[in-house]
Structure formats: structure tokens, C-alpha cells
N, C-alpha and C positions, 0 to 999 in steps of 0.2 A: 327136458331138453338143456343146452349148455352148447349158449355161445360163447366161440374165442373173438376175441375185440381188438383192433389196432390204438392198445393203448398207446403208444406213442406219437401218430396222430389225434387221439383225444388231446394226449397232454400237452403237445404242440395247438391246437387251437385254443381249449381253456386259459393258455400263457397268451398267444396270441388278443383274444378279446378282455381277455382283464388288462392288458396292458393298453389297448383302447379305449379301452371306458377311464382311466385312469391319462393316462395322457392325451385322450379328443375331449373326453366331459372334466376330464378337473375329480372324478368318483373315488377319491381316497380309500377307499374302503376294496377294492379291486385291485389294488397297489399287495395291502396284505391278503391277500388272496391269491395275488399267483405265487408268494410266497407258502403257502398251506402247498397251492398245485406242486411246484418244484419237490417238496421235500414229500407226497406221493408216492406210492407204486402199487401196484397191481389192483385189490379190493379197493383198498383205500384208496385211492383216483378216482375206483368207480363210486363208490356211496359221496364222492364227495361231488363229483359230473351230476347224477342225480338229486344229490342237494341242490345244485345250483340251474339244476331246470332242463340239464340236457339231454335231446332225444340221444340214445344209442344206435341208434341201427342204423345212421353210417358206418358203423366203425366196424361191423360185424362182419369177418374174415370165413367165419366159418360157424356153420350149428351142427350141434351133435347129437345123435339120437341115445336114448338112452335100451331102446328097442333092440 
């Protein structure tokens, strides 16, 4: 199976979380992570989201079967 994800929404949510951690909690590493997120596209963004522990299920727009 292959899933099409809403990458724009994923990117917005990731950036909001990072900026919230930086400005709300003073976590400096979150600001650096936001720069990585801004540059990431496609599979690179998905890989970054998975490394950061995001559940990608809410971002699924369409599932395609190979059968």
C-alpha cells in the first residue's frame, strides 16, 4: 500500500510545535529543528517527522493499493 500525505499541513504542524517549544519553553534545539523543517520537502520531511516521533496517520489523504 501507498499513502498520499498532506505534507503542507504536516510541515505547518511541525513548525508550530517547534516554535512553541522554543518560545514557550525556551528549548533552543527546537529553533534549529524548525530550520530543518522549513528546508525539507517530500520524503525528507516524512523521514524527519518519523524521527521526531510524529504519528502520520492524521495526515493521510488517500491510500492506494497495488492490487
